[in-house]
N, C-alpha and C positions, 0 to 999 in steps of 0.2 A: 615746633609744630606738634599738636596733640595727635592722639593715636587715631582719632575719627577724621582728623584732617587729612592724616596721612593714607587711611584707606580710601578716601574721596579721591584723592589724587592719583592713586594706583588705578582705582576702577575708571577715572575718565580717560586714561592713556591706555587702558587695556586693549579695545579696540587697534589704536594705533600701534601697539607693540606686536598685536598678532599679524596684521596687514604687513609689517616691515619683513621684507624678504632678506635682504642683504645684512650679512654680519655687522658689518661697519657701522650701518646706519643704527640696527639695533644696540651695538656697543655706545654709540653716542646717545641715543634714548635713554640707557639705563645711567650714563655717566649724570645728564640731565636729572634724571629721578634721584640719584643719591645725594646729589649736592641739596636737592629741595627737601628730601627726607629726613638727611643725616645718615643715612645707611652707610657703611664703611666699605661694604661688599655687596656686588651685583647679585649674587647668590640668592640672598634673602629675598629680592625682589622677582627673580625667575622663578623660585620656589612659590612664592604667592601666586602668580600667574598660573603655574602649572596647577595648584590646587583649585583656583577658581575655573580653570577649563575642564578639571575632572570631574567636579561635582555639578557642571551645568546641565541644566533639564534638557533632555534629549525628547523632541518632540516625535509623537509617532506619525510613521508615513502610512502613505496608503490612503484607499478610498474612505470617506467618512461612512459610518453606519446607515443603512437606508431605514433600518427598523426604528420605530419610536417605542419608547416604553408601553404606551397602550397597546400597539401592535403585537408586542412579544407576551402581554398578559393573555390575550386573544388565542395567540399560537399554542400557550401552555394549557390554557382553559381545553382547548380543542383536543390537544394533545393528550390529556389525562383522561379526557372521557371516552378518547378511542383507544385507551388500554396501552398508552406510551409506547406507539409503533416508532421505529425508525426514521431517519430523514426521509429514506427512499421510498418508503410505505406512505409516510404522511404527507408528503408532496402532492401526489395524485388525489389524495382524500379534501385538501382543502378548498377547492372549488364548490364542492357539494356541502361540505360544512359551513363555510361562509354564508352561502344562500340560505341555509335555514336559520343561521346565527342573524344574519341583518334584519329576520322577521320580527325577531323578540329583542334584539339588542342594537343600539345605536352606533353604526359600523359606515363611516361615509366610503366613498368611493374611492379616495385618495388611499386610505389606510387599506381598504382591501386591495387595491392594486399594489402597495408595497408587500404585502403578505404574499400575495400570488406570484411576485417577479423574485422572491428569494428561491435559492438553489437549495436542494437537500443537504448538501453539504452546511449551508448555513443554519439551516433548521436543526443539525444536530449540534452545531457551535452554540447555538442559543440555548438549547435544551439540556447542554452536558451536565450542567451542575443543578437540575431541577427533578431528576428521576426519583420517583419514591418507591424504594424497595419495600416497604411494610406492606403495600397494599397485597401483593399475592401471598406474603407471608401470614398476614392476617385471615385472609380468606382460608388457608390453607388450615390453620389452626381452628377457626370456626368449623369448618367441614369436619375436621376430627372430632371436635367436641359434640357435633351433632350427632355422629355416626355411632359415639359411645353411650349417649343419652338417650338414642330413640331406638327402640327394638324393631329389629328389620324381621319381617315376615319371611319364614323359608317356604318358597313355593312348592318344594317336594314333600310337604307333611301331607296328610289327608285332613281337611275340615269337614267334619259333619254338621256343626252347629251354625245355624245363621248367625251374623253379626259382626264377622271380620270385615270391615269396612274401608275403604280407600275414597278419601275425600280431597278434592281440589277446588280452586277458586281461581275466577278468570275475571279480570277489571276490564270491561268494554269502555276504555276511555282514550284511545290513540295513544299518543305520544306526551300526554300530560293528564295528571289526575285533577286539573283545576276544572271548576265547573260541574255540572250535573253528568253523571253517569250511572250504569248498571254493572252491579257484582253478580256473578253466578256461580254457585256452589254447588257441585257435582257430587254425590254420595253414591258410590258403587259396593255392592254385597259381593264378596268374594265366593261365596256358596251357590246363591241362586242363579245366574248374577242378576241383580235387581239395580237399576240405575235410578237415582231420584235427582231431578233439579229444581233448585230454586233460584230467583231471581229477584234483587230488591234495589231499589234507586238509592243514589249517595249523592251528597252535595258537598265538595271541598273548595275551600278557599284558599 
């Protein structure tokens, strides 16, 4: 008998060997397998069955995950845009965010139901490996660089000459810069103080 035939024979009797409870019955089964395979010792067959049982794939138990990959992507997008809050803080935000998201993106009612049904602990587990630590670090580095590059006016010093101006811009675009809207530029002189405002229309696509 070839090696492949021996393996097939042992595999075909593996379930029968494991279900046999009495030692005498197992001994008789091992003797039969020894005669068919040509093994002189039953220990070789026992070791084979022990290795096969040890390497048997263990199926995960528990409930199947409710969230689909598309649901997780929506949760991650909302989580990042809301400054990466924990699950307890993100959970009450989701209804408001999903209501706004559903107007721009195609989120069906089933997906919304799955997202709103998860617990804060599940949110933490889903988002555990997606935290972006570089966002705050990059912002701090940018602010620090701006502080060193932009001269800061000392308000305690005396200003005798007009021309020290403060400027600010406001975009009257709501929550999106698409379409037609107006920019307002406000310039204030520190000495007079004279305030000038200028508005201009802009179209963005």
